[in-house]
N, C-alpha and C positions, 0 to 999 in steps of 0.2 A: 404275736400268740403263739408262735408253735417255735418261739427261740432262734430264730434266724434272722438275716440282715435282710431290709427289705432293698430290693434293687430296681428301682423305677426304669425303665426304658429311656434312652439316651434320646431327646427331642428336640436337639438344635442342628439344623442340615447345614451343613458346609454349601454357603453361598457364592455364586459367579455370576458375570454378565449383567445384562440388562436388569432393571427393575422388574418384578411381575407385573407391575402397573403398565410396563409399556406394551405387553401381549396381550391383554385382556381386559375389559371393562363389565363391573357387576353393577345391577342395580335393585332395589328389592321394590315393587310396587304394592307386593302384600303383606304390609309391616305387620298385621294383626295375626298372621298366620308365618311369618318366616321373622325370629327376632335376631339372629346374628348368622351372616353367611361370609364365611374365609375360605379363599381359593389361595391356589400354590402351583406356579408353573414349573416343570421337569421338562429339559430340551437335551433332546440325543439320546433316546431311551432306546434301547435294542430289548424287542419283548421274546421272549423264551420261557421255557420252563422253569418254574421255580425250584430253589435249591431242595435237597431231600427232608432237609430238616424243617423246611417250612410247610412244605407237603405233609409231611407227617405228623406238626402240628394242628393244621386246619383239619385233616381228616378225623385226628383223635376228637374234634368237636362235631364230626358229621359235616363238614363244609367241603365242598368239591375242588380240588386245584383247578385254576384255569390257566393264569399266566403269571408271571412274574410281578407285574403293576396290580393287576385285580387281587391276588394271594396278597401282596402286601396290604392293601387296606382291608382285606378281610382279618388278618392277622391284628391289626389294630383294634378295631373292631372289638376282639376277645380280648384284647389287652387292656383298653380304656372306656369300651361300653359305648362307644363313639363311631355309628355309622358314616363311611367316607362313600364317595364314588369318583372316578376317575374317569374322564371325558378324552377324547382324541381333541386337541386344540386347534387342529387342522380342518378338521371337520364342524367345527362351532362356527357359524355364518357370521361374518362382521365380527368376529371374536368376543361376543357378546353375552353376556348369562344375566337374564333377565328372571326374576322370581315373580310371578305374577297367575291369577286364576285364569284357568282355561276359557276359550271362547266358545260360544256356542257352535258345535257342529265339528268341532277342530278333534284330528283323531291324531293317535300314536301307534309305531309299532314296536313293542317293548323287545328288552332282550332275550324272552322268551318265545319270540317269535309272534305273538298274539298283537293283532290291532285292536285298540282299544278305543272307544266312542267316547269323548271327554263332554263335561258340562260344566258352568261356570261356579260349580259350587267345590270343584278341585284345584289343588294348588299345582302348577306345573313350575318346570323350569325351560324358559324357552333360551333360544340364541336369537341372532337380528333378524330372524324371516320364518321361525316357528318354534313348536314344542320340541324338547330334545330329552326329555326325563319327566316321571310323577315323583314330583317331590318328595322324599322321605321314601320311597317305595322301589322304585326300580327305574333304570336309565331306557333311554330309547337304543333301537338298532343303530340308529343312522351315525350315532357319532361316539360307538363302543370303541374300546381298545382292542386293535386287530394286529396282526401280525405286522403290518406295513408302520403301525404305529412308531412315531418319533417325537414328536412333541405332545406331552399331559398336559391337562388342568384338572387340578385335585381339588375336589368340593369335600369341604367339611362345614355343616351348618346346624342351626337349630329352628326346626319348625314346630310348631305346633302339633301337641299329642291329638286333640281332639279333630284337628284336621288332616291329619293323615290316616287315623281311624276312620273318618268318615270315607275317605276315597278309598280304602283299602277296602272296606267292608261293601261298599259299594261297587267296585270291579271283581271282589273275590279273589283278592290278590293277599296274600299273606308271606313277607319275606323277613328275612334275619335283618335288612333295615326297620322295616315296618314294626316289627316286635320289639324294637328299642323305643322308636320316636313313640309309640301308642303310650308306652309306661312311662315316658318323659325322661328327658336327657338332660344332661346339665350343659349350659348354655356358656359356660365358662371354658369348657372343653374343645370346643370348636378348633380354636386356635392352638392349642397342644397336640392334639392329634394330629392335626393338619401337618403339624411341623414334623411329628413323628413319621407317618407315612410318606411323607415326600424325604426324609432322609432315608427311610427304607428303601424305598423306588429308588433312589440313585446310586443306591449301595448295590441292588439287585440288579440293574439293568443299565449301569454305567454314564447313568444321564447326569447332567447339571441343574440343581436347583436355582433358578432365578432369584436375586436379592429381594428381600422382604415380601410379604404377602400382601394381598389386596383383602382388607379385613372391612365390611360395611356392617355395623353393630347400630343400628337405628333405634333399639330400643334395650338399652344396657340393663342388665340384671342388677338388682338390687338386692343384696344378701341381706336378710335378716336374722337377727342375734336374740337368741333366749338363755335363759337360764336355768337349770334344773339341779336338782339335788342326786347325784351317783348314789348315794346312801338310801335314799326313799327309792328310787328307781328299783335296786335292788330289793327292798323288803320283800 
């Protein structure tokens, strides 16, 4: 449209070492609320400030720079419209990810420092022992990326818009991620965005991306085709 050349970001990370599936396991129990969950493992990262170019791009979009891992996920959010979340892999108990409804009485302290009381209408991300994130909204403080993080589990998923909206409103939380999920995201973008973010994190932190993805897709998207006339549409 502008007469330029489209330059999509490079999405294929260099891979090495053991397969990602040897480092963590993912299961989806709430299949009506989570259609697709992709994870990548990046090992040997060094946490620090992002380069100036990345900080400036985020700040121009009114997103605060935090560190090189989190900033990479936020850049990909802006590039591809897919929210992502980075967990400290070593803080995930039993190295498990379970997508499930909250249990009655469960609580989670989110990244903003607030303790949230949960109920079974809310979709959660849990590890082997308890809740670690509000699905599609915000991560928990107990598994966040910090200065001593060396191994990262990167989440890229497709969550049901109504499920995210319901939890967001009930808890009074509105985030960059929830805004996207509430309006509907592309379920086919999860893997592409995860690859892009993993490659960027490796570049910024000196880490190494493990071979392959952990890709759980219980409800593959069935695209629909439709025919229409451009001439009639423009009339």
